[in-house]
N, C-alpha and C positions, 0 to 999 in steps of 0.2 A: 461169773456171768457168761452166758453163752455167746459165742462169736457168730454173728449171722453172715458176715461178709468180711473180706480182708482186702485192703488195697496196699500194694507194695511199690515203693519207688526205689528202683535200682540205680546206683551210681555207675557211671561208665567213664572210661578214659581218665581225664584229669579231675573227676568229681564235679564237672560242670553241670551235668544233667541229674536232676533229682535231689540235689543237696538241699534245696530250699522248698521241698514239697510240703503241702499241707492239705488237710482234709477237715471239713467243718460240717456239722449237722445244722441244717437250716430249720429254725424254730418259728419263723414268722417274718413279717415285714418290718422294716426299719426306715423311718423318715429320712435319716441322714445317709445310710449306706445301702438302702434298697432292701437288703435281707438281713435278718438277725441270724447270727451264726454262733455256734458253740464249737470251738476248735478242739479237735481230738488230739490227744497226746500220742506221739509216735514211740514205738519201740525202736531204738536206734542200735543197729548192729554195724555201724561204720567203723572202719579201721581208725587207728590213732591219728593218722594223717587226714582222716575224713574224706579220702579220695576213692575208697572202695567200700562196698557193703550196701546196705539198704535201710530204708525206713519203712516200718510196717504199721499200718493203722487198722485196728480191729473195730468193726462196726457191731455194736451190741444191741442197738435199738432200731426198729424199722423207721423209715422216714426218708426225707430228701437230704441229699448230701452234695456238697461242692468239693471238687478237688482241683489242685493247681500245682504246676511245676513238675508234673510227672513227665518223663520223657526217656528216650533211649536213642542210641545210635544203631541203625540197622534193624533188621527183624530178628536177630538171634534172641532177643529178649522180648518177643512179641506178647508174652503173657504178663508183662510187667503190670499192666492194669487191664483187667478183662475187657473193658470197654474201649481201651486204646486212647491215644491222644495225650496232649499235654495238660489240658484242663477241661473241665466240664461239670455236668450234673448227672447224678444217678438217683434212682429211687430204689430202696431196699425194702422188700416185703418181710413180714414176720417169719417166713420160712427160709429167708436168706436169698431168695431170688432177687436179682438186680436187673435193672434195665436203664438204658440211657434215657434221659429226658432233656428237654431244652430249657433254657433260662425262662422263656416265655411260659412254658408249662408250669414251672415252679412258681412264678409270680401269679399265674391264674389260680393255682391251687390255694395259695395263701390268701389271695384277695377274696375268693369264694368262701373260704373258712372264716375270714374276718367278717364278711357280710352276713354270713349265717349266724355268727355269735352276736352280732348287733341286733338282728331280727329276733333272736331268742332271748335277749336280755329283758328283764322285767321293766 
């Protein structure tokens, strides 16, 4: 399967940053949690003590994604997540191009998609 985009969470210092990172593909709206998510499995290259290394998430499908617990100390690892920050949302196109999106944009997209499917239902 072709990798469109890759998110990497690097551990720093005592393993406090990035060790609990996760990435999820957003598949729709959920009445209980707000968004339906499919969590991606990480490739784990952490040391035996789990205090060094990184977690890598390969995105193979275009769509909206949420990431959390990514972080770093200082700017030496600024490319840890291309869009930067500890958590947020991105949209990945079919050609692998990614862009930051807000939570509001994600909700709007799925509300519009849901409304369209209701209108088109027989």
